[in-house]
N, C-alpha and C positions, 0 to 999 in steps of 0.2 A: 460628538462623534457618533455618527449612525452605526447600527447594528442590525443584523438579521437573526431570524428565529429558524428554528427546526421546520416549522411550516412554511416558511418563505422560500427555503429551498431544499425541498425533501430528496431530490435526487443526490445532492451533495451530502445531505445529513446520511443517507442511508451509505452512501460511500464510505463516510468517516467511519460508522459503524463496522463495515467490512474492512477497512484499512485497519483499526485497531485490532480486529481479531487476527489479520495477518501478521502485525507486529508481535502480537503476543505468541503466536504459534512459531515465528522464524526468529525471534529475538536473539537466539544464540546460534551463530552460524556454524553449520558442519561442513566439512571438508569432503563431502560426496557429492557425485553427479545427481544422485536423486533428490538431494535436499535443493540445489539450485534450479533443477528442472521443475520441482514441486512449486517452487518459489515463482518462476516464470508463469506456471500454468495458472497459478492463483492471482498473480498480478495481473496476468492478460483477461482473465474473467472478471475481475473487478473493474478494469478499464472498459470491458465490453458492456458492463452494466452501467456504467457512468462515464461515457467517452467525452470527457471535459480536459481542458488544459491543467485544471488544478489537480485532477485526479493523476494526468500523466506526470506532473512535476512532483506530487506526493510519493508517488509509487517509484519513480526514477531516484528521487532522494532518500528513499529507505533502502532501495538496493544498494546504491553508493555507500550508506552508512554500513551495511552488511559487508560488502566488500573490504572497506576499511578496516573493520573489526577483524574479519576473517585474516587480513593480512598483518595484523598486529599494528 
């Protein structure tokens, strides 16, 4: 099985660091407009820095996870 290293895909490696920071910051959803607007802003910034399909799907998946968690 082939694998890649951080040096092989530096843009995605940096995105993963940003994604992990986002997850830590927003892990517990809040029922406020400010929370969701801030989340959207930070997701957009991560995607702007690394506009790949992988980034899109990981951010979309995390947001869906938060919505499910928020709705019980």
